[in-house]
Structures are given as structure tokens and as C-alpha cells.
C-alpha positions in Angstrom: 0.0 0.0 0.0 1.4 3.4 -1.0 1.5 6.2 1.6 -1.3 8.6 2.0 0.9 11.3 0.7 1.4 9.4 -2.6 -2.4 8.8 -2.9 -3.1 12.5 -2.3 -0.4 13.4 -4.8 -2.1 11.2 -7.4 -5.5 12.8 -6.7 -4.0 16.3 -7.0 -2.4 15.4 -10.3 -5.6 14.1 -11.6 -7.5 17.2 -10.5 -5.0 19.6 -12.1 -6.8 21.2 -15.0 -10.1 19.4 -14.1 -11.1 21.3 -11.0 -14.1 23.0 -12.7 -15.8 19.8 -13.9 -14.8 17.9 -10.7 -16.4 20.6 -8.5 -19.5 20.6 -10.7 -19.9 16.9 -10.5 -19.4 16.9 -6.7 -22.0 19.7 -6.2 -24.5 17.9 -8.3 -23.9 14.5 -6.7 -24.1 16.1 -3.2 -27.4 17.8 -4.2 -29.0 14.6 -5.4 -27.6 12.4 -2.7 -28.1 14.9 0.1 -31.8 14.7 -0.1 -31.7 11.2 1.3 -29.8 12.3 4.4 -31.0 11.9 8.0 -34.6 12.6 8.8 -35.5 13.9 12.2 -38.9 12.7 13.5 -40.5 14.2 16.5 -43.1 11.7 17.7 -43.5 13.1 21.1 -46.6 15.0 22.1 -49.3 16.5 19.9 -48.8 19.5 17.7 -51.1 22.4 18.6 -54.3 22.3 16.6 -53.1 19.1 14.6 -54.3 15.6 15.6 -51.5 13.2 16.5 -52.6 10.6 13.9 -52.2 12.7 10.8 -48.9 14.0 12.0 -47.5 10.5 12.4 -49.0 9.5 9.0 -47.2 12.5 7.3 -44.0 11.5 9.1 -44.3 7.9 7.9 -44.9 9.0 4.3 -42.0 11.4 4.5 -39.7 8.7 5.8 -40.8 6.2 3.2 -40.3 8.8 0.4 -36.9 9.6 1.7 -35.9 5.9 1.8 -37.3 5.5 -1.8 -35.3 8.5 -3.0 -32.2 7.2 -1.3 -32.4 3.8 -2.9 -33.7 4.6 -6.4 -31.9 7.9 -7.0 -29.1 8.6 -4.6 -27.6 5.2 -4.7 -27.4 5.3 -8.5 -25.9 8.8 -8.5 -23.4 7.6 -5.9 -22.2 4.8 -8.2 -22.0 7.2 -11.1 -20.0 9.6 -9.1 -17.5 6.8 -8.2 -17.2 6.1 -12.0 -16.5 9.8 -12.5 -13.7 9.7 -10.0 -12.2 6.6 -11.5 -12.3 8.2 -14.9 -10.6 11.2 -13.4 -7.7 9.1 -12.1 -7.4 7.2 -15.3 -7.2 10.3 -17.5 -10.4 9.5 -19.4 -12.8 12.1 -20.8 -14.9 13.6 -18.1 -18.6 14.4 -18.2 -21.2 15.2 -15.5 -23.6 12.9 -17.4 -21.5 10.0 -16.0 -23.5 10.5 -12.7 -26.6 9.2 -14.5 -25.1 6.3 -16.4 -26.2 3.6 -13.9 -29.9 4.2 -14.0 -30.1 1.6 -16.7 -28.8 -0.9 -14.1 -31.1 0.3 -11.4 -32.3 -3.2 -10.5 -28.9 -4.8 -9.7 -27.5 -1.6 -8.1 -30.5 -1.1 -5.8 -30.4 -4.8 -4.8 -26.8 -4.5 -3.9 -27.1 -1.2 -2.0 -30.1 -2.5 -0.1 -28.2 -5.6 0.9 -25.2 -3.5 1.9 -27.5 -1.2 4.0 -29.1 -4.2 5.6 -25.7 -5.7 6.7 -24.6 -2.4 8.1 -27.9 -1.9 9.9 -27.8 -5.4 11.5 -24.2 -4.7 12.6 -25.3 -1.4 14.2 -28.1 -3.2 16.0 -25.5 -5.5 17.6 -23.4 -2.6 18.9 -21.7 0.6 17.5 -18.4 -1.1 16.8 -19.8 -4.0 14.7 -21.8 -1.5 12.7 -18.7 0.6 12.1 -16.7 -2.4 11.0 -19.5 -3.4 8.6 -19.5 0.1 7.1 -15.8 -0.2 6.4 -16.1 -3.7 5.1 -18.5 -2.6 2.4 -17.0 0.8 1.7 -15.7 -0.3 -1.7 -19.2 -1.5 -2.9 -19.9 1.7 -4.9 -16.6 1.4 -6.8 -17.1 -2.3 -7.5 -20.6 -1.5 -8.8 -19.1 1.3 -10.9 -16.8 -1.3 -12.6 -19.4 -4.1 -12.9 -23.0 -3.3 -12.0 -24.2 -6.7 -13.2 -22.2 -8.7 -10.7 -24.4 -10.6 -8.2 -25.0 -8.6 -5.0 -23.5 -11.1 -2.6 -20.4 -11.4 -4.6 -20.0 -7.7 -4.7 -20.2 -7.4 -0.9 -17.9 -10.4 -0.5 -15.3 -8.7 -2.8 -15.5 -5.4 -0.9 -15.0 -7.3 2.4 -12.0 -9.1 0.9 -10.5 -5.9 -0.4 -10.9 -4.2 2.9 -9.5 -7.0 5.0 -6.5 -5.6 6.8 -7.1 -2.1 5.4 -10.1 -0.9 7.4 -7.9 1.1 9.9 -5.9 2.5 7.0 -9.0 3.8 5.4 -10.1 5.3 8.7 -6.8 7.0 9.0 -7.0 8.3 5.5 -10.3 9.9 6.2 -8.9 11.3 9.5 -5.9 12.8 7.6 -8.3 15.4 6.1 -9.5 16.6 9.5 -7.2 19.7 9.4 -8.5 20.7 6.0 -12.1 20.1 7.1 -11.6 22.3 10.1 -10.3 25.1 7.9 -13.3 24.7 5.7 -15.6 25.1 8.7 -13.8 28.4 9.4 -14.6 29.6 5.9 -18.3 29.0 6.6 -18.2 25.8 4.6 -17.1 27.4 1.3 -13.8 25.5 1.4 -15.7 22.1 1.1 -16.4 23.0 -2.5 -12.7 22.2 -3.2 -12.0 19.7 -0.4 -14.8 17.3 -1.3 -13.5 16.5 -4.8 -10.0 16.2 -3.4 -11.1 13.7 -0.7 -13.2 11.7 -3.2 -10.4 11.5 -5.7 -8.0 10.3 -3.0 -10.6 7.7 -1.9 -10.8 6.5 -5.5 -6.9 6.3 -5.5 -7.2 4.2 -2.4 -9.6 1.8 -4.1 -7.3 1.6 -7.1 -4.4 0.7 -4.8 -6.4 -2.1 -3.2 -7.2 -3.6 -6.6 -3.8 -3.0 -8.2 -2.7 -6.1 -10.1 -6.0 -7.8 -9.5 -7.9 -8.4 -12.7 -10.9 -10.3 -11.2 -12.4 -7.2 -9.8 -13.0 -5.5 -13.1 -15.8 -5.8 -15.5 -15.0 -7.1 -19.0 -14.8 -4.6 -21.8 
């Protein structure tokens, strides 16, 4: 495994001359994926002048809508964004439309993401640490889907787990290495994240490429 410095240098080199489109793709991916973020539900008490039953019904519908958007839109955009990052590292032509390339594979992608989410959820039910380990085990699933969206779901999860075996702590430390930059971005009222996010994601893609270096079985056939 190359050093974090080398992975970041690769990411910086790939971004050089491509910052504009990289930022645009990141902003669009964040916008479409951000809508499926956490939902806060207040089920305690009764809203003034509004019966409790209708309030709960609205919350349930909202939660289900959020889940549906996350599975059928955000997950597909996420895979497309990983493909964009891999194209960036490989020096291929870049297009924001890459984010939408996997909607034609929505069935297999959604099944895999749903299974991934279920594994992480079950791990979280056991305790925080098992859930955290599960999230790192399956962190490479979007990249694997980006390279072969037709691979069976269980096989994709197994490949991600195999790739991450012995590298979970490294991946955690890689994320932690951006903490200083993230702190500076907070001091700029979040504006700095416009540049930091593409840089982080390009580095994560370089980490994935490092894990699969010299391994041909992880790639889809041309």
C-alpha cells in the first residue's frame, strides 16, 4: 500500500486542469444524494391544533419517500460519481452525465445497495463497533458497482469485504488525515468544502485503485 501522501499526490495530479468539472460533478452529486440524508422525526406530544394521527402519517410517508429516493436515485448517483472519480484518475474524458449512467442498471444496483445497507444496519443493532466495522467492510461496494453493476449482490459485498480485510484502519486514518483541512473549511463557513470534497473523493478512489492493483478479477470485462 502506498503512503497517504502518494495517494493524495495522485489525486492532486488528476484534478489539475479538471477542477471545474470535478467541482460541478461533486456539487450535483451532493445535491441529489443529500436529499436522502438523515430525517429527524418528533413523535413526542401533539402539535397544537393538529391531531397526532395525521402528524404520524405524514412523518411515515415522508420517511418512506426519503428511503425510496435514497435507494432509487441517490444510490445510483453515488455509483455514477465513483465512476466519474475513476475516470478522473485514469485520465479518461470527463462528463457530468456519468453520474446518471447507472440508471439503466437500477435493479442490480438497488439490490446490492439494499443488501449493503441491511448488513450495516444489522451490525449497528448489535453494537456501534460491529456497525462501524461493517460500514468499512463494504466501503468499496460503490466502486465495485461502478466497474461491474451486473455482478451478483452477494459477490460484490464479498469482494468489498475481501479488499478491505486488513485495510479498514488505514481507510479510517486516510479519512482522518483530512481533518485539518475540514476544520479550515468550517472556518470559511463551509465554502472550502467545494474544493475539499472533490479532493477527498479523488483520494478515496486512488485508495480503491491501490487495493485492486494487479487484480484483474475485480474489473468488468470490456
